[in-house]
N, C-alpha and C positions, 0 to 999 in steps of 0.2 A: 510420236507416241507421247502422251501426257502421263507423266508419272504421278501416281497418287501420293498426296502428302501424308506422311506417316505421323500420326499424332503421338506425341510424347506423353507419358503418364505424368499427372500433376504431382509435384513434390508432396510427400506424405509426412505429416508430423506424428511424433511419438512422444509420450510423456517422459520427461527427463527429471522432473522433480515433483513429488507429491508430499505436501507438508504433513509432517508428523510433529506437532508442537511439543510432544513430550520427549522428543529425541535430543539428547545433549550433543549428538554428533552433527545434526542438521543445524541447530539453533543455539545461540548464546543469549542469555537472558540478562536484562538489567544494565546493559552498557552499549554504547554505540559512538563511533567517532563522528557521527552526524551531530553530536552534542559536544560542547567545548570540553576538551581534555577527556573525552569518552563519557562524560556525565559525572554525577547523576543529574545535574540541574541544567536548565537552559532558559534563564529569564530573559535573554536577549531576544528570543523569539516570542515573548509575551506568554510564557508557559509556566505553570505552577508545578511542573513535573519534578519528582524526585525518583529516578528510576530504581527499581528493586528487582532482585533476582529471585525473590520469593515465588515458587512455582504457582501458588494460588492466584497470582496476578496475570498469568499468561499461559501456563503449560497446558491448560485444559481447553484452549481455543476461546475462552472467554477472557477478554482483556479488561482488567479492572483498575480502578483508582479509588483510593480512600484518603481522607484528610489526615494530615500530620498536626502535631501540636505547634510546629513552627510556621504554619500557614501554607506550606507546600503540600502536595499530594503524592503519596506513594503510587507509582504508576507501572503497568506492565508494558514491557518492550521486548520483542524478540528480533534478532538479526542473524543472517547467515555469515556475516563478516566476523572472522575470528573463530568460526566453528571448525571442527575437524574436517567436515566435507567442503566447507568454504564455497557453497554453490553461488554462482552468478548467473543472472539472466544476460543474454547477449542479443545482438541485432538479429531480428528475424523471429525470435521467440514469441510465443503467445502465452499470456497468463490468464487464468480463470479463477475467480474467487466467488464464494457465496458468503454474504455477510448479513448479520442482523444489526440494523442501525440503532444507536443509543437513543434514549428518551430524554435524559436530564439535560438541562442547560449547562454549559461549561464543558461537556464531553467533546473531544476533538479526535475521532478515530481516523486512521489512515493506513493504507498500504502503499509502500513507496520504495524507491531504489536509492542507493548511495555508494559512492566509492571515491576515495582520494579527494575529499572536500567538495564533491559535486556529483555529476552524473545522475541527477535526480529526476525521475519521472514519477509523478503522483498518480498511482493507479486510481485512487479516489481520496478525497478528504470530505469530511461532513461536519456541520454544526447544526444542532437542533433548533437554534433560533432562526435559521433559514430552512424551514422544515421540508421543502420540496426541492432542495438544490444540492447537487454534487459538484465539487470542485475537481476538475480534470486538468492536469498540468504537465507540460514538458518543460523542464528547467535546463535541459541540455542545449536546446536551440530556441528556447522562449516562445511558448505558445500555450494558451489555456482556453478553457471553455467553462462557463457556469451553466451547467445543465439542469434545467427545470423539468420535473416530471412528477405527475400526480401519484405514481407508484412509489415515489421516494418520499418517505415520511418517517417520523420517529417510531421505532419499534418494528419497521417493515424489514422483511427479508428481500434482498436484491442480489442479482447476479451481475457481476461486472467482468468484462473481458477486455484485454488490451493486447494489441500487436505492436511490438517494438520495431517498426519498420525502419529501414535505412532512410527512406525519403519522406516518410510520414508515419507518425504514431497514431493508431486508431483505436478508439474506445467503443465498445457496446455496453448497453445497460439493459438487462432483461431481454436480451436477444436482439435488440434494435441498435443499429449502428448510429451513434449519436455525434461523433466528432472524429474527423480526420484532419490532423494539424497541418499537413503539407510541409512539415519541417524535419521530422524524423530524428534519428539518433546518429546517423552516419554508419559507415561500414564496420568499424572496429570497436563499437561501444560495448561495454559490459559493466555490470554493477551488481552489488549485493541487494538482497531483499531485507526490508524492515516491515514488521507489523507491530503496531502499537496503539495505545490510547493515551493521548495527552490531555492536559486540563488547561483551559483558557484562563488567562489572568485578567481579562476584562478590558483590554485596550481596544480590540477589534471585535471580539465577541464576548457575550456575557460570562462572567465567571460563575461557578456553581452557586446556587441559591443557599441562603442560610439554613442550616439544619440538614442539608443533604449529606448522607454518610457514605454513599457509594455511587460510582459511575461505572458503566460497563457496555461493552458491545461484543458480538460473537463473530468469529470466523469459522464457519463450519467446514469449508473446503478451500484449498488453494493448490493449484496445479500449474506447472509450466510445461509447454509443448514446444518441440524443436523439430524443424524440417530435417529430414535425413539426407537431403541432397542440396548443397549450396545454401546461399543466403537469399532470401526473398527480396 
């Protein structure tokens, strides 16, 4: 007698983190250990950032930057590191975000991960001087893709999805699978979330043009899903 193969149900993911940027228990504003000494500046990365905890720069989901008299820019940054909840993404998680890209030159928006001096996965980075290009990077096991797409342009809304797989980190843009790095993050990886707007200092991408008084981009939604049974 041939036994019938019993099909096991596919692991089901459930939301484990839904971003509320107004929440002081989810997010810390204006400092990050991804910056030297926790900030507020990071000129070594060719940034004009001067991090601020002013809620007008991040807490509404619109991440802003405005010029200072010393030549730097006050910038919005939120991180889960150091918050009461201290949420970390981990191997197998899937992050989904909807963002509105900036228009002005010099804007450098990103959603990324960080812990203990590394563990960085860039969900996306963007520079309006490369108007159709998203930078997708795995700095845990070093892989990256410059993804060009006519739907990517200054001022556009885009949907980004990333699976932090053990053997491969996978990116989707507007529902299309665009990059599977074949490197992954390993079985025991975890890291905090960072959402921010940096300002380019001009070495690799143009600094803001003279007379510009504000840069901004918007994150309308950010959610993390986790499998209920094991690690994918």
